[in-house]
N, C-alpha and C positions, 0 to 999 in steps of 0.2 A: 438875169445876167449870169447867175450861178450855173444854170443848165447850159447856156451858150458857151461859157468858158470851159466847161467840161467837154463839150463837143469839139471845140476848136483845139484846145490844149492836147486832147487825146487823139486827134485826127479822126473824128467821127467814131470814137471808141476803139480804134485799132490799138491804142496804147494799153488796153486791157488784155491783149493777147498774152497768154501765160508764159511764153518762152521768149526771152530776149526782145522785149518791146522796143528798145532803142535801136537794135539792128533792123527790126521791121520798119521803124520810122525812117531809117537811113535808106533802106531799099525803096520805100515809097517815094522818098525825096529824089533819089537818082532816077527812078522810073518816071517821075513827073517831069524832070528835066528832059529826059529822052523824048517823052511825048511832046513837050513844048518845042524842043529843037527840031524834031522830025516833022511835026504836024502843023505847028502854029507859026513859028518865026525862027529864023536863024540869025536875026539881028540882035546885036549885043544889048542895045538900049532897052527894048521892051523886056528882054529876059532879065536884065538887071532890075528894072522897075518891079517886075513880078517878084523877084528874089527879095528885094528890099521890103516890099509890101508884106510878104509872108513872114519876114523877120520881125517886122513891127507887130504883126498879129501874134507872133510867138512871144514877144516881150510882154504885150498887154495881157493876153489870155493865160499865159503860164503864170504870170504874176497873180492874177485874180484867182485862178484855180488853186494855186499853192496857198494863198491866203485863206480862201474859203474852206479848204481841206484841213488847214492847220498843220501841215506837214512840209518839211523842207524837201524840195525837188522829188516829188513822188515819181516812181518809175513809169507810171502810165502817161506822164507828160512826154510826148514824143514829137511835138511840133518843133521843138528845138533842134533835134537831129534832122528832121525834114528840111527846115530852113537852112541849116548850116551846110548840109551836103548839096542842097540846091545851089547855094551861092558858090561853093567850091566848084561844082560842075560848070556853072556859068563862066567862071574865070578860067577854068582849065580847058574848056571846049573839047571834051573827049570826042574822038572820031571812031574808035574801034572798041570792040568788046573788051580787049585787053586794057584800054584806057579806063573804061568804066570800072573794071575789076580793080585796077590799081587805085583809083580814086576811092572806091568803096573800102578797100582794105586799109589804106592809109588813114582815112577818116576814122574808121572804127578803132584802129590801133591807137591813135592819139586820143580819141574820146574815152576809151577804156583806161589807157595807161595814165593819162593826165599828167604829163611831165610839167615841171616848173615853167612858167607861172600859171598854167591852166588850173592846177589844184587850188592855187591861191584865189583865183577869181570866184570860186565857189563860196567865198566868204562875203561877197557882195550881197546886197539885199535882194531877196525874192526873185522876181522874173529876170532881173539883170544877171544874176548868178546862173540861173537855169539856162539862159540862152548864150551868154558870153563865153562860157567854158566850151560850148560846142563850136562857136564861131572861131575860137582860138585853136581848137583841134583841127578845124577845117583849114585854117591859115597854116598851121604846122604841116598838115598833109599837102597843101598846095605847094609849099616851098620844096618839100621833098619830091613831089611829082614834077615840079619845074626842073629840078636838078636832074632827075632821071631822064626827062625829055632832052635836056641839054647833052647829056652823056651819050644817049642813044643816037 
């Protein structure tokens, strides 16, 4: 189980990339959405099911990996960014390269900045803290993205 949690939590070891692993996880997540949307299905329900499944995987395996490593939110855990930006993309339904870019920038902005109460969520136990702070960053980003789309 320890090896499996390491593989899943780090997205097949991509989390060990030495530069900005969270950014890499975000790029992989939005790329995965693009692939799913363009190649597999454009229906909301299957996309949402996939997004929720990945989020559950993130909760379970990041929790186990964090526990087995004995370190709070190690930087190599990137399934949380992957899952959060995937869900953000599913709800935002980007259509253009500009949409994808805005989604990516907004998510990374809020994930790095961690405005209130995102920073507070990090006080939750293990896997919940690892994943929920990213889901909240995605929610903040989605709200701003929605406002931008309304204005444009």
